[in-house]
C-alpha positions as CSV (number, residue, x, y, z in Angstrom):
1,M,-31.4,23.2,4.2
2,D,-29.6,26.1,2.4
3,E,-27.9,25.4,-0.9
4,R,-25.2,27.6,-2.5
5,L,-25.7,28.8,-6.1
6,P,-22.8,29.9,-8.2
7,Q,-22.6,33.6,-8.9
8,Y,-22.7,33.1,-12.7
9,L,-24.9,30.1,-13.7
10,H,-23.6,30.1,-17.3
11,R,-20.0,29.3,-16.3
12,P,-18.8,25.7,-16.1
13,V,-18.1,24.0,-12.7
14,Q,-14.6,24.7,-11.6
15,I,-12.6,22.6,-9.1
16,L,-9.4,24.4,-8.0
17,W,-8.2,25.9,-11.3
18,F,-9.4,23.1,-13.4
19,G,-12.7,22.6,-15.2
20,S,-14.7,19.5,-14.0
21,D,-13.6,17.4,-17.0
22,E,-9.9,18.5,-16.6
23,F,-10.0,17.7,-12.9
24,L,-11.2,14.2,-13.5
25,L,-8.6,13.7,-16.2
26,A,-5.8,15.1,-14.1
27,T,-6.6,13.1,-10.9
28,S,-7.1,9.8,-12.8
29,T,-3.8,10.4,-14.8
30,V,-1.9,11.1,-11.6
31,F,-3.3,8.0,-9.9
32,V,-2.4,5.8,-12.8
33,A,1.0,7.4,-13.1
34,A,1.6,6.7,-9.4
35,I,0.6,3.1,-9.8
36,V,2.5,2.4,-13.0
37,G,5.5,4.5,-12.1
38,G,8.8,4.7,-13.9
39,V,9.2,6.2,-17.4
40,I,5.6,5.4,-18.4
41,G,4.3,7.3,-15.3
42,W,6.4,10.4,-16.2
43,A,5.3,10.1,-19.8
44,L,1.6,10.2,-18.7
45,I,2.3,13.3,-16.6
46,G,4.0,14.9,-19.5
47,A,1.1,14.0,-21.8
48,L,-1.3,15.6,-19.3
49,L,0.8,18.8,-19.2
50,L,0.7,19.0,-23.0
51,F,-3.0,18.0,-23.2
52,I,-4.5,20.6,-20.8
53,P,-3.2,23.7,-22.7
54,W,-4.3,22.2,-26.0
55,K,-7.8,21.5,-24.6
56,R,-8.1,25.0,-23.2
57,S,-7.4,26.4,-26.7
58,K,-10.6,24.5,-28.0
59,P,-14.2,25.7,-27.5
60,R,-16.2,24.6,-24.5
61,G,-17.8,21.2,-24.9
62,F,-15.0,20.0,-27.3
63,L,-14.3,16.7,-25.4
64,A,-17.9,15.6,-25.4
65,H,-18.3,16.3,-29.1
66,F,-15.0,14.6,-29.8
67,A,-16.1,11.5,-28.0
68,W,-19.5,11.6,-29.8
69,R,-17.7,11.9,-33.2
70,W,-15.6,8.8,-32.4
71,G,-18.8,6.9,-31.2
72,L,-17.8,6.7,-27.5
73,V,-20.9,8.5,-26.3
74,S,-24.3,9.2,-27.6
75,F,-26.5,12.4,-27.2
76,N,-30.2,12.0,-26.5
77,H,-32.4,12.9,-29.5
78,Y,-29.4,13.4,-31.8
79,P,-28.4,11.2,-34.8
80,G,-25.2,9.2,-34.7
81,P,-21.9,10.6,-35.9
82,T,-22.0,8.8,-39.2
83,Q,-25.5,10.0,-40.2
84,T,-25.3,12.2,-43.4
85,R,-28.9,12.5,-44.5
86,F,-31.7,13.8,-42.2
87,C,-35.5,13.5,-42.6
88,E,-37.5,15.7,-40.3
């Protein structure tokens, strides 16, 4: 079975013109906005249109580190976000 490799392995995965995390956020926001509808649905779409350019102005990996800082995810072999002293 043949597998395709991307031309540049250091680049992030891209779906359409979105990065993989942006695509997940965009599709889930559109689905929730369609279900909720009304003014709240349009507010979600507007927030998404403001969030994506803001996110693109940040360095790569910003969302994962932001979620780590708020304690939503944990990285393997890394201390927690509230750790201030390290002993090697």
